N, C-alpha and C positions, 0 to 999 in steps of 0.2 A: 498415379495422381500427381499432378504438377503442383509443387508447393508455392504458396504465396510468399512474397518477400518477407523475411523475418530474421531475427537473431535470438539465439538461446543464451541465457546467462545461468550457468550451472551453479548449484548451491555450493559444491565443494571448491569452486574457484573464487568465491567471494573473499574479500579482505576481512581479516579478523582483528579487532581491537579488544583487549581483555585486561581488566584490572581485578583487584580483589572485590570490587563492588559491582561491576557490570561487565557484560560482554556485548559486542556489536559485530554482526556480519553485514557487510555493505555490498550490495549488488553492483552499484556504480562507484566511481571514484569518490572518496569522501575523506575529509580531514587530511592526514598526511599520506594516505594511500593513493597511488596513481598507477594506472595501467592503460596503455593506449587502446586496449580492447574493451575497457569498461567506462567509456565516455557516456555522458548523459544521453538519454533518448528524447530528443526534442526538448521540451520544457520540463520533462520529468528528470530531475537530477539527484533525487534521494530515494532509495528503497533500502531502508535499514531494518534489520531483524535484531531487536535489542532485548536484553534481559537484565533485571536489577535484583540483587539479593534482598532479603527481608529487611524492611525498615530503613533502607538507604536511598540516596538520591543521586541523580546525574544532571548535568547541565547541557543545554543545547544552545549554541551561538549561531544566530541566523547570519549567513554570509551573502544572502540574496534577498531581494524583495520577493516574497514567496508565500504560497499557501502550504501549510504543514498539516498533514492528516495523520492522526493517531488512532490505531485500532488495536485494542487489547486482544491477545490470543489466550493467555491464561492469567487469571487474576484481574486486577485493575490497576490504574495509575492515577496519581494526582499531578496536575500541572499548574504551576504558578506562572502567569504571564503578566508582567507589570504588577498591578495590585489585584488582579483577578485570579481566582482559583477555579479549576475545573476538575471534577472527579469523573473518570471514564471507566466503565466496566465492560465485561464481555457482552457482546450484542449492541455495542455503541461505537460510534466514530465521532471524533471531534476535529473540526477544521479551525486552524488559527491563521490569521493573516498577519505576517510578520514583515517588518522592515529590516534592512541591513543593520546589524549591530544589536538587535534585540536578543535578549537571553530568556530561555525557558528553564525553570527548575522542575525536573520530572522525578517524582518520588514513588516508592513502593510503600503503600500504606499497611501492608501485611508484615508483621514482625518476624514471622517464621517461614514464609514462603517466597520463592522466586516468582516474579512476574515476567511475562514475555509480551511484547507488543511490536507491531509493525508501524514504522514511520515512513510516510511518502512525502516528498517535497516537490512542488511544482512552481517554477519561476513565473512571476506575474507582475504586472504593473497595476493591478486592480486593488483598490482599497474602498470597495463599495459596501461591505457588510461588516457589522459589528461582530466581535468574537462570540458574544453570548447568543447570537442567532444561528450559530453553525454547529449545533449538536444534532446527531442523527442516531436512530435506533433501528435494529432489524431483529428478526426472530427466525432462527433456523428451524425450530420445532414446528412452527406453523406453516413453513414453506419449504419442505424437503424436495429435493430433485427438481428444483427450478432456480433460475437466477433471480435474485432479489435486488431491486434498486435500493442502494443504501444512500447515496448522495446524488441527487438529480435536481439541480437548481439553476434556473436560467441566468443567474448572476455569476455562476462559477464556470471556469473554462475546462471542465472535465465532468465525467459521469463515473461514479464508482458503483460496482455491483459485486455481489458475492453469492455463494451457494454451497450447500452440502448435498452430496449425491451418493446413491448406492452404486455398486459396481455395474458397469455396462449401461448406465444411463447416458443417453445422448441428448444434447440440446444444441440449439443454434442461437448465437447472439447476433442481432442485426445492428450494424453500425448506423448511427444517425447520419453519417456522411462518409462516403468512401475516402475522402481526403483526410479524415481524422486518423490519428495514430491510436494504436491499441497495445496495452501491456497487461499481461496476466502474471500473477505470482501464486505459486502453489503453497497453501498453508499446510495441508496434510494429504497423504495418499498419493495417487498417481493419476495422471490424465493423458489423453492424446488430444492436442489442440492443433488444428490445421495440419495434421500429419506429423506433428512433433511429439515425441514421448517426453513427458515432464514428470519429475518426482518432487518430493517434499522440498520446499524452499527454492526450487528452480524458478527462473523468470523467463518470459518470452515477449519480445517486442515484434509487432506486426504492423504492416502498412499496405496501402493500395488494395483494400479488400472491402466488400460490402457486407459479408457475413462471416462469422467465426464458428467453425464446427468444433464441438467439444464432446469428448466421451470420457466418462469416469471409468477408471480401470481398477478401483479398489473401493471397499466399503467406507462410508463416512468420509469421502474425499472432499476437501474444502479448497476453494480457490478465490482469489480476488481478481476482479476485472476492472481495468481503468481505460476509459475512452477519453483521449485528449483532443481537445478542439484547438485548431490553429488560432493564434492570438489575433489574427486579422479579422476574426469573426466578431470581435468585441470592441 
């Protein structure tokens, strides 16, 4: 089988930032970490896997005009943006539209438990939606073994999907346009995506393709799908 063009980002090659309060694994170059092989994938420039210990908080400084997507994996998080506060739990995703220099306060509301969440950042010059209008929900239990559209809004330059799968389940993801870019991030378990073997917290970037073939290789395997639209479409 001839492989479509792509690039794998292995979990164990991610940059690690760790303090007594939080840990962050960065798929792409972030903050003080730089590697020529970890450059942004088009407009997708952040894919961070972050954990915060019980009752503590962390800060995020926006260095780009961007859409920031937060998806809790275990527990939930509270985010303060300017004077607005957002509480996000498992089964939810929040999109915040930030300008350069804006700061988020991200906290763990659980005093005794570590929370884990994924943060995705997409460069944009769009300021078309209010933050309060960009909360989304999904339900794995009602939709097993299929891809769930989490974020699909004509005002946003991307589409985010997810799914939980039993072993040996096969699905196809149809791209809205073969000129779009595609990125997947494995939350749990193992998958084969377009002929590439991926394990937990691996990432894969793909381009120049109409469909994406996915096979789950373990039970309760979970992944995120991100289809990125060229900015000239907007």
